[in-house]
NUFIFI-685986 format. One line per 10 residues: number of its first residue (from 1); their letters; for each residue x, y, z of N, C-alpha, C. Coordinates in nm, 4 decimals. Layout:
<rs>
NUM = a = X/Y/Z/X/Y/Z/X/Y/Z ~ ...
</rs>
This chain:
<rs>
1 = miclkvhsvk = 3.3363/-0.0519/3.8379/3.3094/0.0438/3.7310/3.3668/-0.0031/3.5989 ~ 3.4810/-0.0668/3.6021/3.5445/-0.1145/3.4778/3.4584/-0.2204/3.4131 ~ 3.4043/-0.3092/3.4949/3.3191/-0.4152/3.4393/3.1964/-0.3567/3.3728 ~ 3.1405/-0.2540/3.4331/3.0225/-0.1935/3.3739/3.0559/-0.1310/3.2391 ~ 3.1691/-0.0701/3.2264/3.2095/-0.0092/3.0997/3.2288/-0.1148/2.9918 ~ 3.2874/-0.2256/3.0284/3.3113/-0.3323/2.9300/3.1797/-0.3870/2.8803 ~ 3.0873/-0.4142/2.9717/2.9579/-0.4705/2.9318/2.8762/-0.3723/2.8504 ~ 2.8905/-0.2444/2.8755/2.8129/-0.1456/2.8017/2.8683/-0.1232/2.6626 ~ 2.9964/-0.1459/2.6430/3.0582/-0.1235/2.5113/3.0291/-0.2377/2.4170 ~ 3.0361/-0.3620/2.4680/3.0212/-0.4782/2.3809/2.8864/-0.4824/2.3093
11 = pfrrvfvles = 2.7742/-0.4648/2.3805/2.6455/-0.4650/2.3080/2.6385/-0.3561/2.2032 ~ 2.6952/-0.2386/2.2346/2.6920/-0.1270/2.1397/2.7672/-0.1634/2.0125 ~ 2.8832/-0.2268/2.0263/2.9631/-0.2645/1.9096/2.8910/-0.3694/1.8266 ~ 2.8254/-0.4637/1.8917/2.7527/-0.5674/1.8197/2.6376/-0.5083/1.7395 ~ 2.5634/-0.4175/1.8011/2.4527/-0.3527/1.7321/2.5032/-0.2737/1.6140 ~ 2.6159/-0.2063/1.6301/2.6737/-0.1249/1.5227/2.7123/-0.2124/1.4044 ~ 2.7686/-0.3295/1.4322/2.8081/-0.4204/1.3243/2.6874/-0.4702/1.2481 ~ 2.5823/-0.5070/1.3227/2.4615/-0.5563/1.2573/2.3985/-0.4493/1.1702 ~ 2.3945/-0.3258/1.2223/2.3369/-0.2171/1.1451/2.4202/-0.1890/1.0210 ~ 2.5530/-0.2021/1.0338/2.6404/-0.1801/0.9186/2.6164/-0.2852/0.8126
21 = msaqnktlnl = 2.6054/-0.4129/0.8556/2.5792/-0.5217/0.7616/2.4455/-0.5015/0.6930 ~ 2.3435/-0.4583/0.7691/2.2120/-0.4341/0.7110/2.2183/-0.3249/0.6062 ~ 2.2940/-0.2185/0.6362/2.3082/-0.1089/0.5401/2.3783/-0.1556/0.4138 ~ 2.4814/-0.2420/0.4315/2.5528/-0.2938/0.3154/2.4611/-0.3797/0.2289 ~ 2.3799/-0.4647/0.2941/2.2866/-0.5500/0.2194/2.1864/-0.4676/0.1404 ~ 2.1362/-0.3594/0.2036/2.0417/-0.2731/0.1338/2.1066/-0.2087/0.0119 ~ 2.2347/-0.1683/0.0283/2.3066/-0.1063/-0.0835/2.3253/-0.2046/-0.1968 ~ 2.3625/-0.3309/-0.1604/2.3826/-0.4332/-0.2626/2.2528/-0.4637/-0.3358 ~ 2.1418/-0.4750/-0.2587/2.0126/-0.5031/-0.3205/1.9704/-0.3904/-0.4135 ~ 1.9980/-0.2648/-0.3729/1.9643/-0.1505/-0.4556/2.0420/-0.1540/-0.5860
31 = rrnrnilhnd = 2.1711/-0.1908/-0.5750/2.2531/-0.1999/-0.6960/2.2028/-0.3102/-0.7889 ~ 2.1631/-0.4252/-0.7276/2.1106/-0.5349/-0.8096/1.9839/-0.4922/-0.8807 ~ 1.8942/-0.4237/-0.8082/1.7697/-0.3783/-0.8688/1.7951/-0.2818/-0.9831 ~ 1.8942/-0.1941/-0.9633/1.9267/-0.0998/-1.0691/1.9794/-0.1717/-1.1923 ~ 2.0600/-0.2770/-1.1677/2.1130/-0.3539/-1.2801/2.0020/-0.4257/-1.3541 ~ 1.9054/-0.4795/-1.2792/1.7934/-0.5486/-1.3430/1.7148/-0.4527/-1.4302 ~ 1.6858/-0.3317/-1.3756/1.6110/-0.2335/-1.4513/1.6895/-0.1883/-1.5735 ~ 1.8207/-0.1773/-1.5583/1.9042/-0.1311/-1.6686/1.9086/-0.2333/-1.7815 ~ 1.8955/-0.3630/-1.7457/1.9090/-0.4678/-1.8468/1.7754/-0.5150/-1.9014 ~ 1.6651/-0.4460/-1.8652/1.5340/-0.4911/-1.9109/1.5248/-0.4896/-2.0630
41 = nlmiksqdik = 1.5696/-0.3813/-2.1260/1.5592/-0.3683/-2.2695/1.6851/-0.4244/-2.3351 ~ 1.6891/-0.5560/-2.3527/1.8029/-0.6207/-2.4140/1.7833/-0.6254/-2.5645 ~ 1.8938/-0.6183/-2.6365/1.8891/-0.6223/-2.7816/1.9562/-0.7495/-2.8316 ~ 1.9003/-0.8080/-2.9357/1.9616/-0.9231/-3.0004/1.9731/-0.8947/-3.1496 ~ 2.0594/-0.9667/-3.2153/2.0744/-0.9547/-3.3589/1.9720/-1.0449/-3.4276 ~ 1.9301/-1.0040/-3.5462/1.8252/-1.0783/-3.6177/1.8647/-1.2235/-3.6423 ~ 1.9944/-1.2504/-3.6643/2.0376/-1.3873/-3.6900/2.0300/-1.4767/-3.5665 ~ 2.0080/-1.4145/-3.4484/1.9987/-1.4919/-3.3248/1.8547/-1.5261/-3.2873 ~ 1.7607/-1.4786/-3.3644/1.6203/-1.5076/-3.3327/1.5906/-1.6543/-3.3590 ~ 1.5091/-1.7134/-3.2741/1.4717/-1.8540/-3.2888/1.3312/-1.8753/-3.2328
51 = kgvcirmdgk = 1.2796/-1.9962/-3.2472/1.1448/-2.0253/-3.1998/1.1355/-2.0003/-3.0496 ~ 1.0276/-1.9328/-3.0090/1.0039/-1.9063/-2.8680/1.0559/-1.7728/-2.8205 ~ 1.1407/-1.7072/-2.9021/1.1927/-1.5762/-2.8640/1.0813/-1.4726/-2.8770 ~ 1.0749/-1.3812/-2.7797/0.9749/-1.2750/-2.7810/1.0438/-1.1426/-2.8096 ~ 0.9933/-1.0675/-2.9068/1.0512/-0.9377/-2.9402/0.9427/-0.8306/-2.9356 ~ 0.9865/-0.7058/-2.9160/0.8954/-0.5929/-2.9202/0.9188/-0.5191/-3.0510 ~ 0.8115/-0.4991/-3.1274/0.8222/-0.4360/-3.2584/0.7012/-0.3459/-3.2808 ~ 0.7253/-0.2190/-3.3110/0.6174/-0.1225/-3.3323/0.5225/-0.1158/-3.2127 ~ 0.5795/-0.1297/-3.0925/0.4996/-0.1191/-2.9714/0.4205/-0.2438/-2.9358 ~ 0.4373/-0.3521/-3.0125/0.3646/-0.4760/-2.9860/0.4627/-0.5890/-2.9587
61 = lyfcidflhv = 0.4134/-0.6922/-2.8886/0.4960/-0.8076/-2.8574/0.4644/-0.9225/-2.9521 ~ 0.5692/-0.9875/-3.0000/0.5542/-1.0995/-3.0924/0.6422/-1.2163/-3.0482 ~ 0.5871/-1.3364/-3.0627/0.6649/-1.4576/-3.0431/0.7047/-1.5121/-3.1799 ~ 0.8302/-1.5564/-3.1907/0.8749/-1.6192/-3.3143/0.8284/-1.7640/-3.3138 ~ 0.7514/-1.8028/-3.4146/0.7045/-1.9412/-3.4227/0.7734/-2.0183/-3.5345 ~ 0.8490/-1.9462/-3.6199/0.9272/-2.0140/-3.7232/1.0289/-1.9154/-3.7812 ~ 1.1400/-1.9669/-3.8302/1.2413/-1.8785/-3.8891/1.3223/-1.9564/-3.9930 ~ 1.3857/-1.8811/-4.0826/1.4651/-1.9436/-4.1892/1.5689/-1.8448/-4.2403 ~ 1.6936/-1.8911/-4.2495/1.7991/-1.8110/-4.3116/1.7832/-1.8235/-4.4630 ~ 1.7745/-1.7122/-4.5328/1.7557/-1.7143/-4.6783/1.8731/-1.6438/-4.7449
71 = kpgkgntimr = 1.9370/-1.7134/-4.8402/2.0490/-1.6569/-4.9147/2.0050/-1.6367/-5.0588 ~ 1.9708/-1.5149/-5.0954/1.9275/-1.4890/-5.2332/2.0430/-1.5121/-5.3316 ~ 2.0090/-1.5227/-5.4591/2.1124/-1.5386/-5.5603/2.2057/-1.4192/-5.5612 ~ 2.1486/-1.3035/-5.5406/2.2263/-1.1802/-5.5298/2.1828/-1.1074/-5.4028 ~ 2.2769/-1.0414/-5.3407/2.2430/-0.9661/-5.2206/2.2822/-1.0380/-5.0932 ~ 2.2484/-0.9759/-4.9817/2.2870/-1.0285/-4.8509/2.1863/-1.1301/-4.7988 ~ 2.2340/-1.2139/-4.7076/2.1474/-1.3113/-4.6418/2.0458/-1.2386/-4.5547 ~ 1.9225/-1.2897/-4.5530/1.8181/-1.2298/-4.4706/1.7572/-1.3362/-4.3792 ~ 1.6893/-1.2900/-4.2764/1.6161/-1.3784/-4.1861/1.4681/-1.3659/-4.2172 ~ 1.4073/-1.4752/-4.2566/1.2632/-1.4752/-4.2825/1.1949/-1.5406/-4.1624
81 = ttlkdvvsgr = 1.1093/-1.4654/-4.0950/1.0479/-1.5145/-3.9721/0.8959/-1.5156/-3.9810 ~ 0.8364/-1.6014/-3.9009/0.6911/-1.6033/-3.8824/0.6653/-1.5635/-3.7377 ~ 0.5950/-1.4530/-3.7188/0.5727/-1.3978/-3.5863/0.4245/-1.4017/-3.5495 ~ 0.3984/-1.4224/-3.4209/0.2601/-1.4262/-3.3710/0.2399/-1.3159/-3.2690 ~ 0.1411/-1.2296/-3.2943/0.1065/-1.1217/-3.2015/0.0569/-1.1829/-3.0705 ~ 0.1215/-1.1452/-2.9603/0.0875/-1.2031/-2.8305/-0.0566/-1.1741/-2.7911 ~ -0.1055/-1.0548/-2.8217/-0.2396/-1.0141/-2.7792/-0.3484/-1.0646/-2.8734 ~ -0.3355/-1.0354/-3.0019/-0.4415/-1.0678/-3.0977/-0.4310/-1.2088/-3.1549 ~ -0.3111/-1.2681/-3.1474/-0.2914/-1.4000/-3.2065/-0.2666/-1.3953/-3.3566 ~ -0.2665/-1.2738/-3.4142/-0.2448/-1.2584/-3.5579/-0.1037/-1.3033/-3.5950
91 = vlekrfnige = -0.0933/-1.3758/-3.7052/0.0356/-1.4264/-3.7523/0.0784/-1.3484/-3.8760 ~ 0.2056/-1.3093/-3.8791/0.2557/-1.2348/-3.9941/0.3955/-1.2817/-4.0306 ~ 0.4302/-1.2587/-4.1568/0.5640/-1.2891/-4.2070/0.6467/-1.1610/-4.2024 ~ 0.7696/-1.1720/-4.1528/0.8553/-1.0548/-4.1411/0.9986/-1.0922/-4.1784 ~ 1.0599/-1.0066/-4.2611/1.1990/-1.0288/-4.3008/1.2899/-0.9265/-4.2336 ~ 1.4070/-0.9738/-4.1903/1.5056/-0.8870/-4.1274/1.6398/-0.9052/-4.1974 ~ 1.7128/-0.7958/-4.2098/1.8490/-0.8043/-4.2615/1.9397/-0.8632/-4.1540 ~ 2.0382/-0.9413/-4.1946/2.1323/-0.9975/-4.0987/2.2061/-0.8830/-4.0285 ~ 2.2128/-0.8922/-3.8959/2.2782/-0.7886/-3.8173/2.1831/-0.6830/-3.7648 ~ 2.0567/-0.6887/-3.8080/1.9593/-0.5905/-3.7610/1.9296/-0.6126/-3.6131
101 = aledvrverr = 1.9253/-0.5033/-3.5371/1.9024/-0.5124/-3.3924/1.7535/-0.5213/-3.3620 ~ 1.7179/-0.6128/-3.2707/1.5792/-0.6322/-3.2295/1.5712/-0.6252/-3.0773 ~ 1.4606/-0.5723/-3.0266/1.4429/-0.5642/-2.8814/1.3929/-0.6972/-2.8276 ~ 1.4744/-0.7599/-2.7469/1.4431/-0.8907/-2.6891/1.3660/-0.8712/-2.5585 ~ 1.2495/-0.9314/-2.5492/1.1668/-0.9202/-2.4294/1.1801/-1.0480/-2.3474 ~ 1.2245/-1.0329/-2.2226/1.2389/-1.1491/-2.1349/1.1013/-1.1900/-2.0816 ~ 1.0674/-1.3165/-2.1003/0.9381/-1.3659/-2.0528/0.9592/-1.4752/-1.9494 ~ 0.8612/-1.4889/-1.8628/0.8625/-1.5935/-1.7608/0.7418/-1.6842/-1.7813 ~ 0.7625/-1.8129/-1.7605/0.6545/-1.9115/-1.7703/0.6393/-1.9789/-1.6338 ~ 0.5208/-1.9671/-1.5778/0.4964/-2.0234/-1.4451/0.3643/-2.1009/-1.4425
111 = pyqylyqege = 0.3572/-2.2066/-1.3596/0.2336/-2.2842/-1.3491/0.1313/-2.2152/-1.2589 ~ 0.0092/-2.2063/-1.3075/-0.1018/-2.1498/-1.2301/-0.2186/-2.2483/-1.2341 ~ -0.2884/-2.2596/-1.1222/-0.4054/-2.3481/-1.1153/-0.5338/-2.2671/-1.1282 ~ -0.6231/-2.3149/-1.2152/-0.7512/-2.2470/-1.2329/-0.8423/-2.2781/-1.1151 ~ -0.8945/-2.1719/-1.0527/-0.9807/-2.1882/-0.9358/-1.1288/-2.1793/-0.9713 ~ -1.1705/-2.0634/-1.0244/-1.3116/-2.0470/-1.0607/-1.3268/-1.9235/-1.1489 ~ -1.4455/-1.9119/-1.2088/-1.4743/-1.7980/-1.2964/-1.5470/-1.6903/-1.2175 ~ -1.5116/-1.5655/-1.2458/-1.5727/-1.4510/-1.1798/-1.6053/-1.3474/-1.2865 ~ -1.7294/-1.3493/-1.3357/-1.7672/-1.2606/-1.4450/-1.6972/-1.3023/-1.5731 ~ -1.6284/-1.2064/-1.6362/-1.5537/-1.2361/-1.7583/-1.4112/-1.2812/-1.7288
121 = dylfmnqetf = -1.3724/-1.2749/-1.6017/-1.2368/-1.3135/-1.5634/-1.2344/-1.4537/-1.5037 ~ -1.1162/-1.5141/-1.5125/-1.0935/-1.6457/-1.4548/-0.9840/-1.6306/-1.3488 ~ -1.0108/-1.6806/-1.2283/-0.9169/-1.6638/-1.1192/-0.8198/-1.7818/-1.1135 ~ -0.6889/-1.7486/-1.1096/-0.5839/-1.8492/-1.1055/-0.4964/-1.8291/-0.9828 ~ -0.4324/-1.9393/-0.9380/-0.3404/-1.9312/-0.8247/-0.2015/-1.9754/-0.8685 ~ -0.1024/-1.8908/-0.8386/0.0366/-1.9232/-0.8668/0.0770/-2.0448/-0.7835 ~ 0.1275/-2.1503/-0.8483/0.1614/-2.2735/-0.7789/0.2879/-2.2613/-0.6943 ~ 0.3620/-2.1505/-0.7126/0.4860/-2.1325/-0.6376/0.4688/-2.0352/-0.5214 ~ 0.3950/-1.9268/-0.5433/0.3782/-1.8247/-0.4392/0.2390/-1.8274/-0.3767 ~ 0.1436/-1.8950/-0.4418/0.0037/-1.9042/-0.3984/-0.0708/-1.7721/-0.4121
131 = dqvpisrdli = -0.0120/-1.6760/-0.4826/-0.0831/-1.5519/-0.5126/-0.1941/-1.5811/-0.6128 ~ -0.3055/-1.5079/-0.6013/-0.4184/-1.5274/-0.6917/-0.4318/-1.4072/-0.7848 ~ -0.4527/-1.4367/-0.9134/-0.4651/-1.3300/-1.0127/-0.5801/-1.3612/-1.1083 ~ -0.6551/-1.2580/-1.1514/-0.7595/-1.2794/-1.2527/-0.6998/-1.2646/-1.3926 ~ -0.7453/-1.3477/-1.4849/-0.7008/-1.3401/-1.6243/-0.8255/-1.3411/-1.7117 ~ -0.8332/-1.2483/-1.8053/-0.9512/-1.2388/-1.8910/-0.9565/-1.3553/-1.9896 ~ -1.0753/-1.3875/-2.0313/-1.0996/-1.5029/-2.1177/-1.0207/-1.4967/-2.2479 ~ -1.0114/-1.3758/-2.3060/-0.9459/-1.3649/-2.4364/-0.7947/-1.3839/-2.4299 ~ -0.7385/-1.3961/-2.3087/-0.5947/-1.4197/-2.2951/-0.5626/-1.5659/-2.2645 ~ -0.6658/-1.6507/-2.2654/-0.6456/-1.7921/-2.2310/-0.6685/-1.8787/-2.3541
141 = tgvdymkegd = -0.5651/-1.9457/-2.3999/-0.5794/-2.0355/-2.5141/-0.6351/-2.1695/-2.4653 ~ -0.7351/-2.2211/-2.5370/-0.7968/-2.3473/-2.4979/-0.8917/-2.3348/-2.3807 ~ -0.9430/-2.2131/-2.3574/-1.0268/-2.1884/-2.2407/-1.1547/-2.2726/-2.2418 ~ -1.2064/-2.3076/-2.3584/-1.3307/-2.3858/-2.3666/-1.3147/-2.5268/-2.3104 ~ -1.1907/-2.5715/-2.2963/-1.1660/-2.7088/-2.2509/-1.1005/-2.7102/-2.1126 ~ -1.1153/-2.5990/-2.0400/-1.0549/-2.5853/-1.9076/-1.1595/-2.6058/-1.7990 ~ -1.1236/-2.6828/-1.6982/-1.2140/-2.7045/-1.5848/-1.1413/-2.6707/-1.4560 ~ -1.2171/-2.6498/-1.3497/-1.1592/-2.6107/-1.2214/-1.0561/-2.7140/-1.1754 ~ -0.9409/-2.6630/-1.1314/-0.8334/-2.7505/-1.0856/-0.7249/-2.7723/-1.1897 ~ -0.7538/-2.7392/-1.3156/-0.6534/-2.7569/-1.4211/-0.5368/-2.6615/-1.3993
151 = vvtvvsdast = -0.4179/-2.7067/-1.4356/-0.2977/-2.6232/-1.4262/-0.2590/-2.5763/-1.5657 ~ -0.2427/-2.4458/-1.5806/-0.2056/-2.3869/-1.7099/-0.0691/-2.3198/-1.6957 ~ -0.0108/-2.2845/-1.8090/0.1147/-2.2100/-1.8097/0.0848/-2.0635/-1.8363 ~ 0.1249/-1.9776/-1.7434/0.1031/-1.8345/-1.7584/0.2343/-1.7694/-1.8021 ~ 0.2292/-1.6970/-1.9129/0.3470/-1.6305/-1.9684/0.3347/-1.4812/-1.9407 ~ 0.4391/-1.4234/-1.8807/0.4356/-1.2811/-1.8450/0.5646/-1.2114/-1.8861 ~ 0.5551/-1.0804/-1.9044/0.6711/-0.9959/-1.9341/0.7507/-0.9811/-1.8049 ~ 0.8743/-1.0305/-1.8028/0.9532/-1.0314/-1.6799/0.9864/-0.8914/-1.6308 ~ 0.9952/-0.7950/-1.7211/1.0351/-0.6599/-1.6811/0.9204/-0.5820/-1.6170 ~ 0.7968/-0.6098/-1.6601/0.6814/-0.5362/-1.6076/0.5865/-0.6246/-1.5268
161 = etilyaempi = 0.6102/-0.7570/-1.5290/0.5238/-0.8559/-1.4636/0.3830/-0.8546/-1.5216 ~ 0.3685/-0.8030/-1.6438/0.2390/-0.8033/-1.7120/0.2110/-0.9408/-1.7698 ~ 0.0928/-0.9949/-1.7411/0.0560/-1.1258/-1.7959/0.0248/-1.1104/-1.9439 ~ 0.0930/-1.1877/-2.0263/0.0731/-1.1827/-2.1710/-0.0388/-1.2775/-2.2139 ~ -0.0343/-1.3993/-2.1661/-0.1411/-1.4955/-2.1949/-0.1225/-1.6199/-2.1078 ~ -0.2251/-1.7028/-2.1056/-0.2197/-1.8313/-2.0360/-0.2575/-1.9392/-2.1370 ~ -0.1908/-2.0517/-2.1293/-0.2197/-2.1571/-2.2262/-0.2434/-2.2915/-2.1578 ~ -0.3440/-2.3602/-2.2069/-0.3750/-2.4942/-2.1599/-0.2747/-2.5927/-2.2197 ~ -0.2608/-2.7107/-2.1579/-0.1823/-2.8158/-2.2227/-0.2433/-2.8476/-2.3587 ~ -0.1626/-2.8944/-2.4519/-0.2127/-2.9215/-2.5871/-0.3220/-3.0275/-2.5852
171 = kvvlridyte = -0.3075/-3.1285/-2.5008/-0.4076/-3.2352/-2.4940/-0.4580/-3.2518/-2.3514 ~ -0.5904/-3.2659/-2.3378/-0.6528/-3.2860/-2.2070/-0.7541/-3.3992/-2.2172 ~ -0.7853/-3.4577/-2.1017/-0.8854/-3.5645/-2.0945/-1.0115/-3.5095/-2.0296 ~ -1.1250/-3.5237/-2.0989/-1.2522/-3.4715/-2.0491/-1.3612/-3.5772/-2.0640 ~ -1.4654/-3.5610/-1.9818/-1.5769/-3.6553/-1.9850/-1.6858/-3.6046/-2.0792 ~ -1.7487/-3.6967/-2.1509/-1.8612/-3.6633/-2.2380/-1.9850/-3.6436/-2.1514 ~ -2.0400/-3.5234/-2.1529/-2.1584/-3.4940/-2.0723/-2.2847/-3.5461/-2.1398 ~ -2.2874/-3.5338/-2.2737/-2.4023/-3.5890/-2.3471/-2.3668/-3.6080/-2.4949 ~ -2.4174/-3.7191/-2.5496/-2.4105/-3.7433/-2.6928/-2.5185/-3.8439/-2.7288 ~ -2.5686/-3.8362/-2.8495/-2.6716/-3.9311/-2.8930/-2.6154/-4.0724/-2.8924
181 = pglrgdtatn = -2.6963/-4.1705/-2.8519/-2.6487/-4.3104/-2.8516/-2.6050/-4.3530/-2.9913 ~ -2.4943/-4.4248/-2.9955/-2.4449/-4.4736/-3.1239/-2.4979/-4.6128/-3.1537 ~ -2.4600/-4.6643/-3.2682/-2.5020/-4.7989/-3.3064/-2.4106/-4.9011/-3.2408 ~ -2.4687/-5.0033/-3.1812/-2.3901/-5.1051/-3.1125/-2.2999/-5.1778/-3.2125 ~ -2.1759/-5.1907/-3.1771/-2.0816/-5.2612/-3.2637/-2.0218/-5.1743/-3.3731 ~ -2.0658/-5.0488/-3.3835/-2.0124/-4.9602/-3.4872/-1.8827/-4.8974/-3.4364 ~ -1.7697/-4.9395/-3.4933/-1.6389/-4.8887/-3.4502/-1.5766/-4.7969/-3.5542 ~ -1.6551/-4.7504/-3.6488/-1.6022/-4.6618/-3.7517/-1.5585/-4.5296/-3.6898 ~ -1.4438/-4.4804/-3.7333/-1.3914/-4.3551/-3.6800/-1.4044/-4.2398/-3.7788 ~ -1.4480/-4.2704/-3.9020/-1.4588/-4.1637/-4.0025/-1.5979/-4.0996/-4.0042
191 = tlkdatletg = -1.6922/-4.1557/-3.9288/-1.8255/-4.0970/-3.9164/-1.8378/-4.0366/-3.7780 ~ -1.8730/-3.9074/-3.7715/-1.8735/-3.8373/-3.6443/-2.0127/-3.7878/-3.6062 ~ -2.0304/-3.7605/-3.4784/-2.1559/-3.7055/-3.4268/-2.1224/-3.5974/-3.3240 ~ -2.2220/-3.5164/-3.2889/-2.2014/-3.4094/-3.1914/-2.1942/-3.4657/-3.0502 ~ -2.1136/-3.3986/-2.9677/-2.1029/-3.4368/-2.8264/-2.0732/-3.3119/-2.7439 ~ -2.1269/-3.3103/-2.6218/-2.1025/-3.1988/-2.5303/-2.0116/-3.2458/-2.4182 ~ -1.9042/-3.1725/-2.3942/-1.8085/-3.2079/-2.2909/-1.8540/-3.1560/-2.1545 ~ -1.7891/-3.2003/-2.0489/-1.8229/-3.1571/-1.9130/-1.8003/-3.0078/-1.8921 ~ -1.7185/-2.9448/-1.9772/-1.6951/-2.8008/-1.9680/-1.8015/-2.7212/-2.0418 ~ -1.8874/-2.7913/-2.1165/-1.9899/-2.7236/-2.1942/-1.9528/-2.7067/-2.3407
201 = akirvplfie = -1.8273/-2.7304/-2.3743/-1.7823/-2.7186/-2.5134/-1.8375/-2.8338/-2.5969 ~ -1.8643/-2.8052/-2.7235/-1.9167/-2.9071/-2.8149/-1.8064/-2.9495/-2.9117 ~ -1.7946/-3.0815/-2.9313/-1.6966/-3.1355/-3.0247/-1.7627/-3.2446/-3.1085 ~ -1.6885/-3.2988/-3.2018/-1.7357/-3.4096/-3.2846/-1.6589/-3.5357/-3.2459 ~ -1.7353/-3.6441/-3.2237/-1.6737/-3.7698/-3.1806/-1.7248/-3.8848/-3.2679 ~ -1.6530/-3.9975/-3.2712/-1.6990/-4.1143/-3.3467/-1.8318/-4.1684/-3.2919 ~ -1.9032/-4.2445/-3.3731/-2.0357/-4.2949/-3.3360/-2.0343/-4.3850/-3.2130 ~ -1.9226/-4.4549/-3.1880/-1.9199/-4.5511/-3.0774/-1.8978/-4.4851/-2.9409 ~ -1.8718/-4.3578/-2.9373/-1.8508/-4.2886/-2.8096/-1.9853/-4.2681/-2.7408 ~ -1.9894/-4.2967/-2.6106/-2.1128/-4.2867/-2.5341/-2.1024/-4.1794/-2.4249
211 = tgelvevdtr = -2.2198/-4.1362/-2.3761/-2.2247/-4.0416/-2.2653/-2.1546/-4.1000/-2.1435 ~ -2.0738/-4.0175/-2.0771/-2.0034/-4.0622/-1.9574/-1.8618/-4.1106/-1.9829 ~ -1.8275/-4.1326/-2.1086/-1.6931/-4.1815/-2.1395/-1.5916/-4.0671/-2.1378 ~ -1.4648/-4.1042/-2.1202/-1.3548/-4.0082/-2.1221/-1.2902/-4.0065/-2.2601 ~ -1.2608/-3.8861/-2.3084/-1.1958/-3.8722/-2.4384/-1.0804/-3.7726/-2.4273 ~ -0.9830/-3.7900/-2.5142/-0.8716/-3.6952/-2.5209/-0.9011/-3.5925/-2.6292 ~ -0.8823/-3.4644/-2.5956/-0.9167/-3.3550/-2.6862/-0.7952/-3.2647/-2.7068 ~ -0.7765/-3.2214/-2.8307/-0.6713/-3.1248/-2.8624/-0.7263/-2.9850/-2.8353 ~ -0.6658/-2.9122/-2.7399/-0.7186/-2.7815/-2.7001/-0.6946/-2.6726/-2.8038 ~ -0.6115/-2.6994/-2.9043/-0.5854/-2.5982/-3.0061/-0.7022/-2.5828/-3.1018
221 = dgsyqnrvka = -0.7711/-2.6937/-3.1319/-0.8818/-2.6869/-3.2272/-1.0046/-2.7649/-3.1831 ~ -0.9988/-2.8273/-3.0648/-1.1139/-2.9008/-3.0148/-1.1380/-3.0337/-3.0836 ~ -1.0369/-3.0862/-3.1502/-1.0543/-3.2119/-3.2223/-1.0425/-3.3331/-3.1293 ~ -1.1254/-3.4322/-3.1546/-1.1219/-3.5587/-3.0810/-0.9942/-3.6346/-3.1176 ~ -0.9279/-3.6902/-3.0145/-0.8055/-3.7666/-3.0390/-0.8258/-3.9158/-3.0216 ~ -0.8774/-3.9561/-2.9077/-0.9043/-4.0978/-2.8847/-0.9860/-4.1155/-2.7577 ~ -1.0345/-4.2383/-2.7405/-1.1085/-4.2714/-2.6194/-1.0105/-4.3124/-2.5101 ~ -1.0402/-4.2706/-2.3863/-0.9508/-4.2983/-2.2735/-1.0239/-4.3894/-2.1764 ~ -0.9570/-4.4972/-2.1369/-1.0175/-4.5897/-2.0427/-1.0081/-4.5325/-1.9016 ~ -1.1160/-4.5409/-1.8287/-1.1203/-4.4851/-1.6918/-1.0310/-4.5656/-1.5977
</rs>
């Protein structure tokens, strides 16, 4: 009988310890989550703003693309910034007094692979979790030069996990789908002609570029950069 009591107590104690540890872990995770939620709306001083910082102003999100400390002949130093609206892309100049509090928005940048187009949306796969998400065309910079399999950077609001926008690499290599034949031996680069890329986008290329060749393109404005050897 004594042996039976010993064996019956030990499993019970082990289960109790495991359940206690599980409860403690849940409590710790709950506290961490509460801290994360509490720290979502962080504030920074205007003098701490720099390129790449995202702030919320008048209910909209803006990225700082340029800034300058300005010391007038009279008066206090101010921060002169150039901000870009995350949604519309509109750029504006904004001045802040030194010490002015701004709402700092934490953003995350993650690699996503473009899979295919579905209506007006483009389906992407997270390269880390393999989750698939649709992103509308107007939120993708350089979308005209994107082809299936390309990896883009997706920027999202870390507090809400809302996708702000996706951006292509600044320069990509694409094949010329069609262009009028150029003059043999003509290597001039200041005379351009129309060309259609494999994505369907139209650009201007030098006369010596032929159909089927690879070219480097700037996705910000669609400008031809150079010819790429296969």
